[in-house]
N, C-alpha and C positions, 0 to 999 in steps of 0.2 A: 226851729225844728230840724233835726237831721234828716237827710235824704238818702234814698237807696243809691248806692254807687255801682252796683253790678248785680247780676243774677247768679253768678257762680258757675252755671253750666247749663247745657242742654243735654238731657239724657232721655233716650227713647228706646223702644223695643222694635226689633225687626226680625224677619225670618232668617236672614243671613248677614250678621254683622260684618263679616270679612268682606263679602261682596259689596256691602254698603260703603265701607271705608274705602275700598278700591275705586268705586264709582266716584265718590267725592274727591279722592286724590286725583283721578284722571280728568274729570270734567270741571272741577272747581278749584283744583290746586291745593287741596288740604294736605298738610304734612302729617300723615297719620302714623300712629304706632299701635301697640297692642291695646291701648286704652281708648283710642280715638284720635283727637287732635286738641292741642292747647293753643289758645290765642292770647297774645299780650296786647294791651292797649294803654294809652296815656289818659289820665283823668283830666277832664276839661278844667276843673277848678285848680288843679295843681299838676301841670304837665310833667313835673319831675317824678311824680309817683306813677307806678305801673299798676294796672289792674289785670286780672286773669280770668279767662273763661275756658271751661272744659266742654268739649263736644264728644259725646260717647254713645254709640249704638250698642244695645244689649240684645242678646238672644231673646226671642219672643216668649220663651218659657222660663225666663229667669224669675227667681223669687226676690231679687235685689230690692224691688220696690214694694214688697209685701208690707202691710196687708192691702195695699191699693191694687185695684184691678182696672183693666181697660174698660171704659164705658162705651158701649156701642150706641 
């Protein structure tokens, strides 16, 4: 059976995406751009192959995730 090899990304809503990116850059060393940050990693079963992960904060009123809504 095939296995999951990655999750693709971490996408979330925040009141201030720019401040969030700046905080993560300053305190955690994220190399952010207009979309967030991209991470490259090597796959355990084949270290010659790369995997990628995108980290992106979105404005809290975005409809990018529609029709999903935040559940409180």
